[in-house]
N, C-alpha and C positions, 0 to 999 in steps of 0.2 A: 835203109832199103830202097831201091829204084823202082817202080813202079811204071814199067816199061818205059820207051823212050819220049824222048819232046814228040816224035810225030806220032805214036801211038796217043798221045796224050790230047795233041790238035783234033786227030782225025775220031779218036773214039772218048772221049773225056767222060760220058753219061759210064764207059765199062771202067774205066779208072778210076772211078769214083766208086763204084761196087768192088772193084776188087780191093780197092784202100779200106774199105770199110770192113769186110771179109778178113785180111791181114794185120788191120789194127785191133780188132774185137775180138776180147776173150769169149772163147768158146769152151766152157765147163764142159769135162769129159764123163758126161753122168752115166754113160755106159761100159764105165770102166771101174769097177769097186776097188780097186787098188791103187787107185790113183788120186794123188792127195798133192796140194802147192806149197813146197818151203819157199816160198818166194819172199826175198825179205824188201826186195824193191816196191816204188812207190805206185807202179804202176795196177796193182790189184787191187787196189782202192777205188783206180776210173773203172775197171772192169776192160783194160788195155793187155795185149798180148806182151807177154814179158822180154821184149824185144830192145830194148830202152839202148842198148849200146851203138845199135845200128842209126840212132839219131844224136849221136851224142859228136862235135857239142852242137846246141843246137841252133839253126841258123834259118831264116828265108828260103836257102835253097834243099834243106833237106827232106823235102817230100814236095811232090809233081805239085802243091795246091797254088802257090805262086802261078805259074806258068795256066795250070787249069782257071784261073780266075783269069787270065786274059783270053784264051780260048772261049770257053764256056762259062760267062762271068755270074748267070742266074742260078744254073743246075751248081755249079761251086759254092756259091754262097750259100744255097741250101741246104748242101751237105755240111759245111763248115756249120752252122746253126743247129741241125739236126745232131751232128755227131757229138757236139759239144753238150747238149741238152743232154743224151743220153749220159755220156762220162759224166759230168758233174752230177747229175742225179745219183749216181750209183756212190759218187765220192760222198756225198750227202749222207747216202743212206748207211755208209760203209760204217760210220760212226769214229771213224778215225781222226779226221780233224773237229773238233767239240764246236771251234770258231764259227763254223757254216752256219749262217743264219740268212733268212728270207728279207727280202727288201721290195717296197712297192715305188713301182713309175710311174707319173704320172705325165699322160699327154694330152695335148691342149685339145685333142675331139671328147675329152672323158674318159679315154680309155686308163686302165689302171693294169699294170702287169707285175709279174713279181718274179724276180729273182735272186737263186744264190750268192751268196759274197763272204768272202773270206781275205784274211791277207793272201794266203795261197792263189786263192782264185783270180783275186785283183791283179796280182803281178806275173801271171803265166806269160804274158806276152813280152815278158824282160828279162825272166828267168830269176829274179829277184824274190822270190817268194819263198814263205816259210810256213808251213813244213814246204820241200822242197817238189815239183810238181814233173809231170812225166817232160823229155826232152822231146818226144814226139807233138805233147799239144804245144809246150812254147814253141813250135818250129810253124806248126800251122798259123798259132794266133801272130807271130811273126810277119810269116807271108801277108796273112789280111791285113795288118797294118800297113806295109810296105805299099801293097797295091794301091788301096786308099789314098795313102800320103802322095802316090803318083797322079792318080787321078784327079785329087783335088785341085794340081795345079792347070790342068787343062776344060774340066766341065764348070758349067754355071752354079752359081748356089743351090739352085733348086733342086736341079739333076740330084748333088750331091748330101744335100738333106733330105729327099727320098729315100736313097741308097743308106744312108745314117739311123734314119727314123725307120726302118724297114729292119736292119740289124737289133735293131733297141726292142722292136715290137714283139722281134720273135725269139729272141732267144729268154732263156731260162737261167742262163749264167753272168755274173759281173765281168766274167774274163773279155767276154764279147763286148759290153761297157766300157772296159777300159780302153779300147781299143776305138772305139768311135769317141771315147775322151782326150784321145790323143791328137786324133784329126781336128775336132775342136779346137784345140790347145795351140794346135799349129796353122788353122784358116779359121781365126773369129769371125773374119769379116763374110764368111762366106756360110757360117754354121747357127746362125745365133739362135734359130729357131731350136736349135738340137741343143743347144748349151741352157736353153730355158729347161730344156727336160731333166737332163744331168742334173742342174743345179736345185732342182725341188727337193731332190735326195740327199740329205745330210751325209748318209755312209757313205757318197761316191767321192765327196769334198774331203773328209776325213781320209779315207784310205786314198785317195792320190796325193795328197799332204806328204805322207810316209811315203807312198812311193818317191816321191819326188827329192826326198831327204836320202833315202835308201840308194836311190842311183844313179849318186855322184861318187858311191863307193862302190860302183859294180865294177867299173874300169880295171880293176885290182883283179874282182875276183873273175873275169873274163881271163885275166892273161894268165890266172895260174895252169903251168903245164903247154904254155902257147909255143909252139914251133918243138915239140916232142915227135908230133906224128903229121909229115909234112903232105898228108892225103887230107887230114883236116883245117888246112891251111886256107883255104878259101870260104869254109864256114868262120875259123875263128875272125880270120878278115872282115868277115861280112858283121859278124855280132860287134865287134869290138867298132867298126867303122859307124854301124845303126845306132850304138850308144853314143857316141862320139857327135854325129847330126844333130842328135834328140838333145843333148844338152846343150851344144852351141845354139842351135834353133832355141832352144827354151832362153836361152839370154840374151841372144837376138830380139827375139820375141819382148821378152821384159825391157830391154832400152827399147824397142821402139815403143811401147804403151809408154815407160816413161816419158821418151821425148815429144808423145801426141799427149798425154795428161798438161805435162809442164806448156805446151803451145797453149793449150786453151786455155791452160791457168792466167798464163802472160795476156792472150787477149782480152781474156775475162777481167785480167789487172789493167789493162791498158784500156780496155772500157767505162771501169770505174772511174779511172784517175783523168781518165780526159771529159765524162758525166762530170765529175767536181770538179774540173778547170772550167767548164763550161759555165754552171750554175756559178762558180763564184763570180768570172768575169760578168754573169747577167748582174748579178747582184752589186756589183759597183757600178755597171752602170745606171741602177734602181738609184741610186745612192746619189750618184753624182746629180741625178734629175732632181731628185727629193729637196738636195740643199742649191739646187740651183735656182727652186722654187722659194727658196728662206723656211725652209722646215727646219725645227730644232734638231739641234746634232744628236741628243738622250731619243728623239721619234726615232732618226733612221736608224741608229743603233740598232732599238728595237724591233724594229721593223726586216731589216736588212740579215741581222744577227751577226754583222760583219763586225771584225776586231775595230777597235779605236784608232789605231792606226791606220788603218786600209781608211776610215773616214778621215783621219787628219790629214791623211796625204791627198785628199780630192778638194782641201779647203784652199 
């Protein structure tokens, strides 16, 4: 569903966000006694309107969120947090997903926050969750991830970390935390303080390991039905491209980290061998001086700890 054109989104972002909340949030028809829902869609458990086909296939570009983040960052981030908090609370209370639980996040300023977490919630931004998540929520989270991945390329670490910590502190859903984790994995050199927060919650580490394994199988899932509807091609291409870039970037980061650790290990090993070589050279010089002064060979061996052959080579 297109919520006005890009000009309206740029000039009237607050109005567009209010419309989004109105269109996306399900309003029970309590005044109609004959009304009842026969929905079999996942949307009902999140308290969303049953218009999920409007956002299939899920993509960064399916909603106005990606552009609103560029036009009105503060308001749009707050909207994403508040909207996600609302629908995830509804999902947790629905009882549909018995695996939903709360986990604690520990911040450096001694603040402790709680977030809802489950396989479904952690994987919303990748569309690989089980149970399946609404395409609308997938699209919103994909837009949030793409925006901050792009921002991270151009801003300093302090600004980036402020935003990521703001997301973590104000969200009650791990679906936002997993987007933050994605940014941290992509830019570890800029997000050390954020990584410390994430790594204190063991459930995050466990869920992300599961996500990483399933993500390599996701391309085939995304490719089902590819090209059958030409109107969806832009969204299908963007979704598959994002996944490829994510996997490629993960591999490149892993290679780079491996190279860096290899270099560090090489330097350390070189230093250790250099020290050992220098120490041996010094011992040989001491042995030479001791022998020149007529000290017994057995005494020289005991003091220096050098092999007999080295001492004999000095005589």
